[in-house]
Structure formats: structure tokens, C-alpha cells
N, C-alpha and C positions, 0 to 999 in steps of 0.2 A: 281332767280334760287335757287333751293334747294341745301342744302349742299351735298346731296348724288350725285346729278347730277354733281356738280363741282368736286367731288372726282373721279367719273367715268371718267370724261374728262381728268383729270390729268393722271390717270392710262393709258388711251388709248394713250395719247401723248407719255408717257414713253415707252410703248410697241412698238410704231412705230419707235421711236428713236433707240431703241435697235435692232430692225430688220434691220434698215438702216445700223447701225454699223456692224452688223453681215455680211452683204453683202459685206463689204469692203475687207474681206479676212484677212489672217494673215499678221502681220507686216513683212516688207522685211527682217529684221534680224532673223525672225523665220522660213524663208523658208529653206527647205532641199536642197539636191543635185538636185532635180528635178525642183527647182525654177529658176527664171531668174537671180538671183544674181550670178555673176561670182565667181568662186572659184580660188584661186591662184594656179598656176602650179609650181611644184618643178623643179629646175634645178640641174642636176647631175654635181657635181664638181669632176674632175679627181683626183684620189688618187696620191699624190706626190710619185715619185719613190725614194726609199732610195738610198743613195750613200755612200759607205764605204770609198771613197777617197775624199769626199766633203771637208775635212780639209787639203787635200794635201797629206796625208799619214795616214797609220794605222799600228798597230802592233798586232800580234796574238801570242798566245802560244798554241802549239799543243802537245799532249801527244801521244806517240806511244810505248807502252810497257815501257821499262826502259828509253826510250829517251824522253826528253822534248826539243822541237824546238821552238826558239823565232825567228819570222820572221817579218821583216819590209817590207811593200809594199808602193810604191809611183809611181808617173808618172811625167816625165819631161814635159809632155804636159798639159797645163792649162785645167781645167775641162770645161771651156766654149768653148774649141776647140775639145772636144770629140764628134765629129759629126759622123754620120753613115758612111760617105765615107772616113774619115781620117784614117791614120795609127796611132794607139793609143798604145804607149809604156807603159809597166808595169814593173817596176824594183823590184827585191826582194833581200834581204840580210838575210841570214839564219845562225844561230849558235845553237849548241846543248849542252846539259848537259846530263849526265847519272847517274841514281840512282839504286843501290849504286855505287859510283865511286871507283872501285877497280883498276883503272889504265887501263881498256880496252878502246879502241878507237871506235869512231863512224864515219862512212863514208857515204856519200851521193852517192848512185849508180845511181839514175835517178830522174829528176824533170820534171814534165809534166804540161802544162797549156792547157785547152780546153775552148774556148770562145763560149758561147751560147747566141745569141741575142734573145730578146723577144719584142713583140709588145703588145698593150693593150688586144689583143685577145688570147695571149698565146706565147709559145716558138716557135722559128723558127729553121731552120736547124743549127746545130752546125758547127763552123769552124773546119778545120782540126787541130788535137792536135799538139802542139809544144812540142818537147821532147829534153831535154839536158841529154844525157847519158854520164857517166864518160868515159873518154878516158884512164884512168889509173886504175889499179887493186889494191885493191878491190873497190875503189871509191875515191871521193874527201873527204879529212879529214875535218870534220865540228865540231869537239869537241872543245869547248871553250879552248883557244882563237882563234882558226882557224875558219874562216867563209867562206861561199859560197855566191857569188853574180852573178846575171844574169838579163838580160832584155828580156822579151818576147814582141812580137808585136801583138796587136789585129788588124786584117785587116778590110777592108771595110765590112759592113753588110747591109742588106736590108734597104731601106729608111724608111720603116714603123717601124723599131725597135726604142724603146724608152729607152732601157737599155741592158746591157750585163751582164751575169753571168759568172764569171771567176772561173773555177774549177781547183784547184791545187792538185797535188799528189806528195808526196815525199817518195822515197824508200831508207831506211837506212839499212846499214849492221853494226852490233854491234859485236865486238869480244866477244867470249864466256868467255875468260880469257885474261889477259894482254899479254900473250905470245902465245896465240893460233892462228892458221891459219884457224880456223873454225869460222863461223859468223852466227848470227841470223838476219833474215830480219824483219824489222818493217816498216810499211807504215802509213804515216800521210796524211790526206786530209784537204782541206780548201776551202772555197767559198767566193768570193767577189762579190758584186753587184755594178755596176758603171752606173750612168745615162748618157744618151746621150742627146745632145742639137740639136736644129734644125739648 
């Protein structure tokens, strides 16, 4: 056989081999979304609910005009017992300072707590506000070293609730001068988020 014929035969075999390989299609790892290779599906992990009482207690400092209130919050009910149907107590202890301290006194006229339960889809109906209004005039003396203590109860909430937001409001009366019977009103607000368990 002539050399040219042998060369032509080799070229023909190579072309047939390449055509056969081309018919195999792309490698499985090169297939796109339309291929038969399954694509992993993502699983949504629920976002953990923050819990301001997860350590058993928390302390906040609130400013209201010249008044600075230091408030301790805690619950005598263990956090693993904060279920939707339980009565959930929240205790507070409050004390204030005033700046400048010219000898005027600070009184707490009213403390209010409103509990708003929420589910993963949003806020639910708020519970009725709980209000402690002073039974003495002009209010409870809360200037250091005198403090105010109270316990509010968060009642049962809908079963789908995963946490409650506790909205606190404190109305203070501050003497305009140490001997004055005139007062300036200052209001401080605070919010706690507490997770519920199943």
C-alpha cells in the first residue's frame, strides 16, 4: 500500500472517532440546570428569637430629660416554662438620679406594661395594658436611695406565638426646685423581647 493511502486511512479513522465522541454529549458535570443532574435544594433555617431575659435578668438605663432611670428586669418563672398558655411574671426594680442634682425630688406617677405576642408571620393582638398608678400624690418617690418595685404578669397568648414584646412606659414628675410644688413631667420607654417555648 502506498504511503498516501495509509495516511488517508489514519485520518479517516481519527475523524470517525472524533464524530463518535462528539455524539456522546457533554460530560455530566458540565450540564446546566436543564440537565438530568439533580441540584441540591436549600433548607430554610428559622431565625432564632432573641431573648432579653435569657440570662435570667437584664438591666437598662433610660434617660428622660434630667432623669436617668436604672431598671432591673427579671422573672421568677424559668425561661423554659415561658409557654404560650402560662402566666408569665416580669418583675422590675427602678431607681433614678437627676442632673443637675440641686435637691429636687423625682416621683414615679405611673408605670405601664403592654405585652404584644408575635408569630413568625408578624405581630398578633396586644394584651390589655397593665397599669400601676401612684396612690399617693405626687407619686412614688424613686430618687436614689428610694426605689420602686413591681411585678407585672403576661397572660396567655395564642398558641402560634413564638415570642412576646414587652413595652414599658414610666411617667416621672420632677420638682422644678427643691421647695417647689410645681413639677415637670418626663416619660421614659423601654422594650424587652422574650422568647416562648413549646
